[in-house]
N, C-alpha and C positions, 0 to 999 in steps of 0.2 A: 504494499500500499504506499501512497505516496506519503510524505511528512505531513502530520497534522491532521490525517484522516480521523483518528480515533478520539473521542472526548478524553480528558485528563482522568486518571483514576480517582475515584473518591469525590467527582465533582457534586457538590450539594445542591446544585441549583437545577431543579428539574426542568424548569422554562428554559433554561439554557441548552440542555440536553434535547429538549423537544425541538428547539429553534435550529440546533445542528442536525438533527433529523430530516427537518424539513429542508434544510439548505442542501443537505448531500443528496436527498431525492431530486429536488429541483435540479441539482447540479448534473446528475446522472441521466436524467431524462431530457434535459434541454440544452446543457452547454458542454460536455465532456467530448461529445463528437467533433466540436468546432475547436477545441484546444489542442487535442493529441491524436495522433494517428496510432492506431493499435494500441490503445491503452497508455502510451507514454505522455506524460505532462511535460510541459516545458519547465525548464529550470526556474523561471521567474515566478511559476505559480507555486504557492506555499500552504494552500488550504486552511486548515483551522489553527491559526496561530494569532496570538494575542498583540494588541497594539504595542505592548512592551516589548514582546519578544522580537517584533518588527523593527521596533527603533533600536534594538541591540544588534540585530543582523544588519542593519544599514548602517550604523554609525561610523564603521571603519571602511566602509566602501566609498570609491571617489563619486563625486558629484555626477549625477545623471543615472545613478543605479536606481533600479526599482525593483518592486516585487508586487504581486496580487496575492490577496488572501479573502478569505469569506468574511463578511461583516460579524461582528459580535453582537449586533442589535436588529439586525432585520435579514431577510432572505437576499442576498446579493455579494457582491464583491467588493473590495476597498482596493484603491490603487495607492502605494506609499512609495516614495521616492526621496531621494537625497539630493 
């Protein structure tokens, strides 16, 4: 599985777990075939990672680097860049 696909262990927020399930279903049904050929996702797609994790990943990268992740508050994507 790509990084970030599984909810963190011990996640106490059932609404977050439900949102992630809806997001994953939406992604698999409507978006996956647009992003990756034969199940391979692009390196810039990070799935379920938090804003904080995103900031940590991008902090030492050159200006212009970016990644795409799932939103933590709604079904959809977030584009983060440095």
